[in-house]
py3Dmol code that shows the C-alpha trace and the ligand (Angstrom):
import py3Dmol

protein = """\
ATOM      1  CA  UNK A   1      38.232 -64.777  32.484  1.00  0.00           C
ATOM      2  CA  UNK A   2      36.150 -67.152  30.400  1.00  0.00           C
ATOM      3  CA  UNK A   3      37.567 -69.653  27.923  1.00  0.00           C
ATOM      4  CA  UNK A   4      40.949 -69.493  26.201  1.00  0.00           C
ATOM      5  CA  UNK A   5      42.568 -69.011  22.817  1.00  0.00           C
ATOM      6  CA  UNK A   6      40.350 -71.520  20.994  1.00  0.00           C
ATOM      7  CA  UNK A   7      37.145 -69.971  22.299  1.00  0.00           C
ATOM      8  CA  UNK A   8      38.352 -66.464  21.453  1.00  0.00           C
ATOM      9  CA  UNK A   9      38.951 -67.471  17.834  1.00  0.00           C
ATOM     10  CA  UNK A  10      35.606 -69.191  17.368  1.00  0.00           C
ATOM     11  CA  UNK A  11      33.688 -66.444  19.165  1.00  0.00           C
ATOM     12  CA  UNK A  12      35.268 -63.627  17.170  1.00  0.00           C
ATOM     13  CA  UNK A  13      34.856 -65.506  13.892  1.00  0.00           C
ATOM     14  CA  UNK A  14      31.219 -66.142  14.760  1.00  0.00           C
ATOM     15  CA  UNK A  15      30.597 -62.478  15.551  1.00  0.00           C
ATOM     16  CA  UNK A  16      32.416 -61.300  12.434  1.00  0.00           C
ATOM     17  CA  UNK A  17      30.566 -63.685  10.165  1.00  0.00           C
ATOM     18  CA  UNK A  18      27.224 -62.753  11.701  1.00  0.00           C
ATOM     19  CA  UNK A  19      27.986 -59.060  11.292  1.00  0.00           C
ATOM     20  CA  UNK A  20      28.778 -59.499   7.603  1.00  0.00           C
ATOM     21  CA  UNK A  21      25.323 -61.022   7.155  1.00  0.00           C
ATOM     22  CA  UNK A  22      23.517 -58.320   9.098  1.00  0.00           C
ATOM     23  CA  UNK A  23      24.223 -55.113   7.188  1.00  0.00           C
ATOM     24  CA  UNK A  24      21.821 -53.109   9.353  1.00  0.00           C
ATOM     25  CA  UNK A  25      24.179 -53.484  12.296  1.00  0.00           C
ATOM     26  CA  UNK A  26      26.487 -51.043  10.528  1.00  0.00           C
ATOM     27  CA  UNK A  27      24.272 -48.323  11.995  1.00  0.00           C
ATOM     28  CA  UNK A  28      25.543 -48.977  15.511  1.00  0.00           C
ATOM     29  CA  UNK A  29      28.925 -49.099  17.190  1.00  0.00           C
ATOM     30  CA  UNK A  30      29.904 -52.558  18.436  1.00  0.00           C
ATOM     31  CA  UNK A  31      32.993 -53.544  20.365  1.00  0.00           C
ATOM     32  CA  UNK A  32      34.472 -56.584  22.050  1.00  0.00           C
ATOM     33  CA  UNK A  33      36.487 -56.659  25.295  1.00  0.00           C
ATOM     34  CA  UNK A  34      38.855 -59.637  25.299  1.00  0.00           C
ATOM     35  CA  UNK A  35      41.283 -60.322  28.148  1.00  0.00           C
ATOM     36  CA  UNK A  36      44.620 -58.523  27.669  1.00  0.00           C
ATOM     37  CA  UNK A  37      46.489 -61.615  26.486  1.00  0.00           C
ATOM     38  CA  UNK A  38      44.147 -62.009  23.505  1.00  0.00           C
ATOM     39  CA  UNK A  39      44.259 -58.398  22.308  1.00  0.00           C
ATOM     40  CA  UNK A  40      46.953 -59.163  19.737  1.00  0.00           C
ATOM     41  CA  UNK A  41      44.986 -62.080  18.343  1.00  0.00           C
ATOM     42  CA  UNK A  42      41.777 -60.033  18.402  1.00  0.00           C
ATOM     43  CA  UNK A  43      43.394 -57.197  16.475  1.00  0.00           C
ATOM     44  CA  UNK A  44      44.496 -59.658  13.774  1.00  0.00           C
ATOM     45  CA  UNK A  45      41.160 -61.474  13.611  1.00  0.00           C
ATOM     46  CA  UNK A  46      39.201 -58.245  13.341  1.00  0.00           C
ATOM     47  CA  UNK A  47      41.452 -56.511  10.793  1.00  0.00           C
ATOM     48  CA  UNK A  48      39.263 -54.763   8.221  1.00  0.00           C
ATOM     49  CA  UNK A  49      36.105 -55.154  10.300  1.00  0.00           C
ATOM     50  CA  UNK A  50      34.087 -52.331  11.836  1.00  0.00           C
ATOM     51  CA  UNK A  51      34.174 -54.033  15.243  1.00  0.00           C
ATOM     52  CA  UNK A  52      35.925 -51.933  17.858  1.00  0.00           C
ATOM     53  CA  UNK A  53      38.347 -53.367  20.390  1.00  0.00           C
ATOM     54  CA  UNK A  54      38.138 -52.605  24.093  1.00  0.00           C
ATOM     55  CA  UNK A  55      40.263 -53.687  27.037  1.00  0.00           C
ATOM     56  CA  UNK A  56      38.925 -54.691  30.437  1.00  0.00           C
ATOM     57  CA  UNK A  57      41.114 -52.424  32.593  1.00  0.00           C
ATOM     58  CA  UNK A  58      44.205 -50.186  32.530  1.00  0.00           C
ATOM     59  CA  UNK A  59      46.770 -48.785  34.931  1.00  0.00           C
ATOM     60  CA  UNK A  60      46.237 -45.260  36.285  1.00  0.00           C
ATOM     61  CA  UNK A  61      49.965 -44.696  35.618  1.00  0.00           C
ATOM     62  CA  UNK A  62      51.423 -43.593  32.289  1.00  0.00           C
ATOM     63  CA  UNK A  63      54.427 -45.938  32.345  1.00  0.00           C
ATOM     64  CA  UNK A  64      57.231 -47.161  34.614  1.00  0.00           C
ATOM     65  CA  UNK A  65      57.935 -50.003  37.046  1.00  0.00           C
ATOM     66  CA  UNK A  66      54.415 -51.299  37.752  1.00  0.00           C
ATOM     67  CA  UNK A  67      54.816 -55.060  37.463  1.00  0.00           C
ATOM     68  CA  UNK A  68      51.708 -56.852  36.318  1.00  0.00           C
ATOM     69  CA  UNK A  69      49.938 -53.676  35.168  1.00  0.00           C
ATOM     70  CA  UNK A  70      49.031 -52.693  31.616  1.00  0.00           C
ATOM     71  CA  UNK A  71      49.269 -49.081  30.471  1.00  0.00           C
ATOM     72  CA  UNK A  72      46.821 -47.235  28.296  1.00  0.00           C
ATOM     73  CA  UNK A  73      49.437 -46.656  25.616  1.00  0.00           C
ATOM     74  CA  UNK A  74      50.089 -50.422  25.489  1.00  0.00           C
ATOM     75  CA  UNK A  75      46.379 -50.871  24.803  1.00  0.00           C
ATOM     76  CA  UNK A  76      46.606 -48.308  22.012  1.00  0.00           C
ATOM     77  CA  UNK A  77      49.340 -50.471  20.463  1.00  0.00           C
ATOM     78  CA  UNK A  78      46.646 -53.109  19.892  1.00  0.00           C
ATOM     79  CA  UNK A  79      44.110 -50.726  18.306  1.00  0.00           C
ATOM     80  CA  UNK A  80      41.945 -50.438  21.412  1.00  0.00           C
ATOM     81  CA  UNK A  81      39.332 -47.691  21.202  1.00  0.00           C
ATOM     82  CA  UNK A  82      37.624 -48.281  24.534  1.00  0.00           C
ATOM     83  CA  UNK A  83      38.589 -49.528  27.977  1.00  0.00           C
ATOM     84  CA  UNK A  84      36.360 -50.652  30.823  1.00  0.00           C
ATOM     85  CA  UNK A  85      37.046 -48.875  34.084  1.00  0.00           C
ATOM     86  CA  UNK A  86      35.647 -49.675  37.528  1.00  0.00           C
ATOM     87  CA  UNK A  87      33.747 -52.824  36.643  1.00  0.00           C
ATOM     88  CA  UNK A  88      32.029 -54.053  39.816  1.00  0.00           C
ATOM     89  CA  UNK A  89      34.286 -57.104  39.871  1.00  0.00           C
ATOM     90  CA  UNK A  90      37.326 -54.807  39.965  1.00  0.00           C
ATOM     91  CA  UNK A  91      35.717 -52.705  42.688  1.00  0.00           C
ATOM     92  CA  UNK A  92      34.663 -55.714  44.788  1.00  0.00           C
ATOM     93  CA  UNK A  93      37.494 -58.178  44.241  1.00  0.00           C
ATOM     94  CA  UNK A  94      40.390 -55.722  43.897  1.00  0.00           C
ATOM     95  CA  UNK A  95      39.207 -52.968  46.227  1.00  0.00           C
ATOM     96  CA  UNK A  96      39.117 -50.298  43.503  1.00  0.00           C
ATOM     97  CA  UNK A  97      37.524 -47.150  44.882  1.00  0.00           C
ATOM     98  CA  UNK A  98      36.065 -44.100  43.141  1.00  0.00           C
ATOM     99  CA  UNK A  99      39.380 -42.227  43.312  1.00  0.00           C
ATOM    100  CA  UNK A 100      41.272 -44.990  41.550  1.00  0.00           C
ATOM    101  CA  UNK A 101      38.474 -45.434  39.015  1.00  0.00           C
ATOM    102  CA  UNK A 102      38.595 -41.698  38.256  1.00  0.00           C
ATOM    103  CA  UNK A 103      42.385 -41.793  37.890  1.00  0.00           C
ATOM    104  CA  UNK A 104      42.097 -44.668  35.433  1.00  0.00           C
ATOM    105  CA  UNK A 105      39.363 -42.911  33.447  1.00  0.00           C
ATOM    106  CA  UNK A 106      41.487 -39.745  33.255  1.00  0.00           C
ATOM    107  CA  UNK A 107      44.524 -41.730  32.139  1.00  0.00           C
ATOM    108  CA  UNK A 108      42.441 -43.446  29.470  1.00  0.00           C
ATOM    109  CA  UNK A 109      41.379 -40.102  28.012  1.00  0.00           C
ATOM    110  CA  UNK A 110      44.918 -38.752  28.277  1.00  0.00           C
ATOM    111  CA  UNK A 111      46.252 -41.520  26.025  1.00  0.00           C
ATOM    112  CA  UNK A 112      43.331 -41.353  23.578  1.00  0.00           C
ATOM    113  CA  UNK A 113      41.144 -44.193  24.840  1.00  0.00           C
ATOM    114  CA  UNK A 114      37.474 -43.798  25.647  1.00  0.00           C
ATOM    115  CA  UNK A 115      36.730 -45.063  29.156  1.00  0.00           C
ATOM    116  CA  UNK A 116      33.519 -46.969  29.795  1.00  0.00           C
ATOM    117  CA  UNK A 117      33.077 -46.255  33.489  1.00  0.00           C
ATOM    118  CA  UNK A 118      30.947 -48.803  35.339  1.00  0.00           C
ATOM    119  CA  UNK A 119      28.796 -47.725  38.251  1.00  0.00           C
ATOM    120  CA  UNK A 120      25.948 -49.353  40.154  1.00  0.00           C
ATOM    121  CA  UNK A 121      24.661 -50.475  43.523  1.00  0.00           C
ATOM    122  CA  UNK A 122      24.654 -53.804  45.374  1.00  0.00           C
ATOM    123  CA  UNK A 123      21.452 -55.505  46.509  1.00  0.00           C
ATOM    124  CA  UNK A 124      22.123 -54.447  50.085  1.00  0.00           C
ATOM    125  CA  UNK A 125      22.589 -50.804  49.053  1.00  0.00           C
ATOM    126  CA  UNK A 126      19.421 -50.972  46.966  1.00  0.00           C
ATOM    127  CA  UNK A 127      17.419 -52.403  49.885  1.00  0.00           C
ATOM    128  CA  UNK A 128      18.672 -49.636  52.160  1.00  0.00           C
ATOM    129  CA  UNK A 129      17.536 -47.018  49.629  1.00  0.00           C
ATOM    130  CA  UNK A 130      21.128 -45.869  49.003  1.00  0.00           C
ATOM    131  CA  UNK A 131      21.161 -46.154  45.201  1.00  0.00           C
ATOM    132  CA  UNK A 132      20.760 -42.449  44.437  1.00  0.00           C
ATOM    133  CA  UNK A 133      23.465 -41.305  46.866  1.00  0.00           C
ATOM    134  CA  UNK A 134      25.881 -43.997  45.780  1.00  0.00           C
ATOM    135  CA  UNK A 135      25.472 -43.165  42.114  1.00  0.00           C
ATOM    136  CA  UNK A 136      25.954 -39.461  42.844  1.00  0.00           C
ATOM    137  CA  UNK A 137      29.236 -40.265  44.642  1.00  0.00           C
ATOM    138  CA  UNK A 138      30.433 -42.497  41.836  1.00  0.00           C
ATOM    139  CA  UNK A 139      29.635 -39.734  39.330  1.00  0.00           C
ATOM    140  CA  UNK A 140      31.262 -36.957  41.374  1.00  0.00           C
ATOM    141  CA  UNK A 141      34.559 -38.789  40.995  1.00  0.00           C
ATOM    142  CA  UNK A 142      34.342 -38.272  37.226  1.00  0.00           C
ATOM    143  CA  UNK A 143      34.566 -34.485  37.480  1.00  0.00           C
ATOM    144  CA  UNK A 144      36.646 -32.959  34.710  1.00  0.00           C
ATOM    145  CA  UNK A 145      36.380 -35.791  32.178  1.00  0.00           C
ATOM    146  CA  UNK A 146      35.607 -35.075  28.529  1.00  0.00           C
ATOM    147  CA  UNK A 147      32.017 -36.120  27.896  1.00  0.00           C
ATOM    148  CA  UNK A 148      32.399 -36.694  24.165  1.00  0.00           C
ATOM    149  CA  UNK A 149      34.953 -39.415  24.907  1.00  0.00           C
ATOM    150  CA  UNK A 150      33.146 -41.094  27.757  1.00  0.00           C
ATOM    151  CA  UNK A 151      30.550 -43.793  28.298  1.00  0.00           C
ATOM    152  CA  UNK A 152      28.970 -44.625  31.628  1.00  0.00           C
ATOM    153  CA  UNK A 153      27.708 -48.155  32.147  1.00  0.00           C
ATOM    154  CA  UNK A 154      24.998 -48.461  34.781  1.00  0.00           C
ATOM    155  CA  UNK A 155      25.382 -52.002  36.049  1.00  0.00           C
ATOM    156  CA  UNK A 156      23.279 -52.849  39.104  1.00  0.00           C
ATOM    157  CA  UNK A 157      25.374 -55.477  40.860  1.00  0.00           C
ATOM    158  CA  UNK A 158      22.205 -57.333  41.889  1.00  0.00           C
ATOM    159  CA  UNK A 159      21.429 -58.016  38.218  1.00  0.00           C
ATOM    160  CA  UNK A 160      24.903 -59.033  36.997  1.00  0.00           C
ATOM    161  CA  UNK A 161      25.221 -62.731  36.248  1.00  0.00           C
ATOM    162  CA  UNK A 162      21.706 -63.571  37.476  1.00  0.00           C
ATOM    163  CA  UNK A 163      20.096 -64.036  34.050  1.00  0.00           C
ATOM    164  CA  UNK A 164      17.523 -61.419  35.055  1.00  0.00           C
ATOM    165  CA  UNK A 165      18.131 -57.858  33.905  1.00  0.00           C
ATOM    166  CA  UNK A 166      16.769 -54.897  35.867  1.00  0.00           C
ATOM    167  CA  UNK A 167      13.250 -53.755  34.872  1.00  0.00           C
ATOM    168  CA  UNK A 168      13.415 -51.183  32.029  1.00  0.00           C
ATOM    169  CA  UNK A 169      11.446 -48.574  33.976  1.00  0.00           C
ATOM    170  CA  UNK A 170      13.894 -48.724  36.883  1.00  0.00           C
ATOM    171  CA  UNK A 171      16.848 -48.547  34.510  1.00  0.00           C
ATOM    172  CA  UNK A 172      15.353 -45.500  32.789  1.00  0.00           C
ATOM    173  CA  UNK A 173      14.888 -43.721  36.142  1.00  0.00           C
ATOM    174  CA  UNK A 174      18.529 -44.235  37.105  1.00  0.00           C
ATOM    175  CA  UNK A 175      19.819 -43.320  33.636  1.00  0.00           C
ATOM    176  CA  UNK A 176      17.767 -40.102  33.709  1.00  0.00           C
ATOM    177  CA  UNK A 177      19.256 -39.337  37.115  1.00  0.00           C
ATOM    178  CA  UNK A 178      22.761 -39.945  35.771  1.00  0.00           C
ATOM    179  CA  UNK A 179      22.084 -37.773  32.698  1.00  0.00           C
ATOM    180  CA  UNK A 180      20.769 -34.993  34.918  1.00  0.00           C
ATOM    181  CA  UNK A 181      23.948 -34.906  36.992  1.00  0.00           C
ATOM    182  CA  UNK A 182      26.475 -34.805  34.168  1.00  0.00           C
ATOM    183  CA  UNK A 183      26.303 -31.098  33.213  1.00  0.00           C
ATOM    184  CA  UNK A 184      28.758 -29.300  35.467  1.00  0.00           C
ATOM    185  CA  UNK A 185      30.718 -32.498  36.040  1.00  0.00           C
ATOM    186  CA  UNK A 186      32.046 -33.275  32.582  1.00  0.00           C
ATOM    187  CA  UNK A 187      32.489 -31.221  29.428  1.00  0.00           C
ATOM    188  CA  UNK A 188      30.066 -31.911  26.557  1.00  0.00           C
ATOM    189  CA  UNK A 189      27.692 -33.655  28.949  1.00  0.00           C
ATOM    190  CA  UNK A 190      25.126 -34.201  26.176  1.00  0.00           C
ATOM    191  CA  UNK A 191      27.569 -36.437  24.331  1.00  0.00           C
ATOM    192  CA  UNK A 192      28.063 -38.950  27.170  1.00  0.00           C
ATOM    193  CA  UNK A 193      26.676 -42.366  26.308  1.00  0.00           C
ATOM    194  CA  UNK A 194      24.857 -44.063  29.165  1.00  0.00           C
ATOM    195  CA  UNK A 195      24.647 -47.785  28.614  1.00  0.00           C
ATOM    196  CA  UNK A 196      23.062 -50.571  30.656  1.00  0.00           C
ATOM    197  CA  UNK A 197      24.680 -53.822  31.801  1.00  0.00           C
ATOM    198  CA  UNK A 198      23.505 -56.645  34.014  1.00  0.00           C
ATOM    199  CA  UNK A 199      22.159 -59.868  32.483  1.00  0.00           C
ATOM    200  CA  UNK A 200      21.325 -58.320  29.134  1.00  0.00           C
ATOM    201  CA  UNK A 201      19.644 -61.118  27.173  1.00  0.00           C
ATOM    202  CA  UNK A 202      18.313 -61.307  23.613  1.00  0.00           C
ATOM    203  CA  UNK A 203      14.756 -61.447  25.036  1.00  0.00           C
ATOM    204  CA  UNK A 204      14.696 -58.259  27.110  1.00  0.00           C
ATOM    205  CA  UNK A 205      17.229 -56.147  25.214  1.00  0.00           C
ATOM    206  CA  UNK A 206      14.790 -54.346  22.909  1.00  0.00           C
ATOM    207  CA  UNK A 207      12.654 -53.096  25.810  1.00  0.00           C
ATOM    208  CA  UNK A 208      15.724 -51.781  27.597  1.00  0.00           C
ATOM    209  CA  UNK A 209      17.166 -50.112  24.478  1.00  0.00           C
ATOM    210  CA  UNK A 210      13.820 -48.441  23.775  1.00  0.00           C
ATOM    211  CA  UNK A 211      14.131 -46.386  26.969  1.00  0.00           C
ATOM    212  CA  UNK A 212      14.963 -42.763  26.103  1.00  0.00           C
ATOM    213  CA  UNK A 213      18.085 -42.582  28.270  1.00  0.00           C
ATOM    214  CA  UNK A 214      19.506 -46.016  27.457  1.00  0.00           C
ATOM    215  CA  UNK A 215      22.110 -45.503  24.732  1.00  0.00           C
ATOM    216  CA  UNK A 216      23.409 -49.055  24.485  1.00  0.00           C
ATOM    217  CA  UNK A 217      24.505 -52.093  26.433  1.00  0.00           C
ATOM    218  CA  UNK A 218      27.414 -53.798  28.130  1.00  0.00           C
ATOM    219  CA  UNK A 219      26.927 -57.506  27.563  1.00  0.00           C
ATOM    220  CA  UNK A 220      28.548 -60.054  29.871  1.00  0.00           C
ATOM    221  CA  UNK A 221      27.558 -63.724  29.878  1.00  0.00           C
ATOM    222  CA  UNK A 222      25.405 -63.496  26.738  1.00  0.00           C
ATOM    223  CA  UNK A 223      28.416 -62.261  24.755  1.00  0.00           C
ATOM    224  CA  UNK A 224      30.042 -65.683  25.121  1.00  0.00           C
ATOM    225  CA  UNK A 225      27.607 -66.891  22.468  1.00  0.00           C
ATOM    226  CA  UNK A 226      28.002 -65.121  19.111  1.00  0.00           C
ATOM    227  CA  UNK A 227      24.342 -65.623  18.159  1.00  0.00           C
ATOM    228  CA  UNK A 228      23.024 -64.180  21.422  1.00  0.00           C
ATOM    229  CA  UNK A 229      25.465 -61.289  21.267  1.00  0.00           C
ATOM    230  CA  UNK A 230      24.369 -60.437  17.718  1.00  0.00           C
ATOM    231  CA  UNK A 231      20.705 -60.691  18.666  1.00  0.00           C
ATOM    232  CA  UNK A 232      21.312 -58.184  21.457  1.00  0.00           C
ATOM    233  CA  UNK A 233      23.162 -55.899  19.021  1.00  0.00           C
ATOM    234  CA  UNK A 234      20.235 -56.231  16.616  1.00  0.00           C
ATOM    235  CA  UNK A 235      17.855 -55.078  19.342  1.00  0.00           C
ATOM    236  CA  UNK A 236      19.702 -51.748  19.418  1.00  0.00           C
ATOM    237  CA  UNK A 237      19.004 -50.945  15.765  1.00  0.00           C
TER     238      UNK A 237
END
"""
ligand_1 = """\
9
PGA
P 26.226 -60.232 32.715
O 27.562 -59.436 33.015
O 25.657 -59.718 31.425
O 26.658 -61.661 32.649
O 25.305 -59.967 33.871
C 27.613 -58.042 32.895
C 28.957 -57.557 33.292
O 29.686 -58.285 34.000
O 29.337 -56.442 32.903
"""
view = py3Dmol.view(width=600, height=400)
view.addModel(protein, "pdb")
view.setStyle({"model": 0}, {"cartoon": {"style": "trace"}})
view.addModel(ligand_1, "xyz")
view.setStyle({"model": 1}, {"stick": {}})
view.zoomTo()
view.show()
């Protein structure tokens, strides 16, 4: 919930322009997640570009009287490819639990969107040594999803918005743990992309992306600056 229409236009134009100049970024898949009300504008601004569009949430319901909610098929109307599900801010501020997150992820796949399911522990849970169990629970809820249309974003809550990403070695350990649990839970487990989020910055991005089980990134604050966002994208090539 940053900025407004003017910022969306200048940010997207900045990203698009930068992408045109950096041909090597064609090798990777890049998307932007604007707030719902700017999806229409985003679709128009990105017409003809390789940038993908993602939404920040969706309803677990297909359609009907759900005032204030946005359905997956509505998101498809605006060329969305991806949708975030279970971001920690949704879990913390809106009480979304694993069951609801799973229902949303399933609905996303049902309507042809690829869910990016966010998981991760709080500082308190980390201090108590609960990370492994928590992540296992969050993953169990994803049973039955199609792995080739799924990304999992590991986002330690203690790193989000702090300016300090988690150490690459720690991220690799958790990503390897996630990867190890996917067979038996989802189909095509090998195809699941496991991406990292939590204060990704241009400086530390390359080290994180060089970890064998880090397949990409979910960029928050740094994506509000086109240059920083593109530098982070460049670190993935
Ligand atoms: P951050 O946000 O990069 O600002 O930490 C990440 C997120 O909210 O997904």
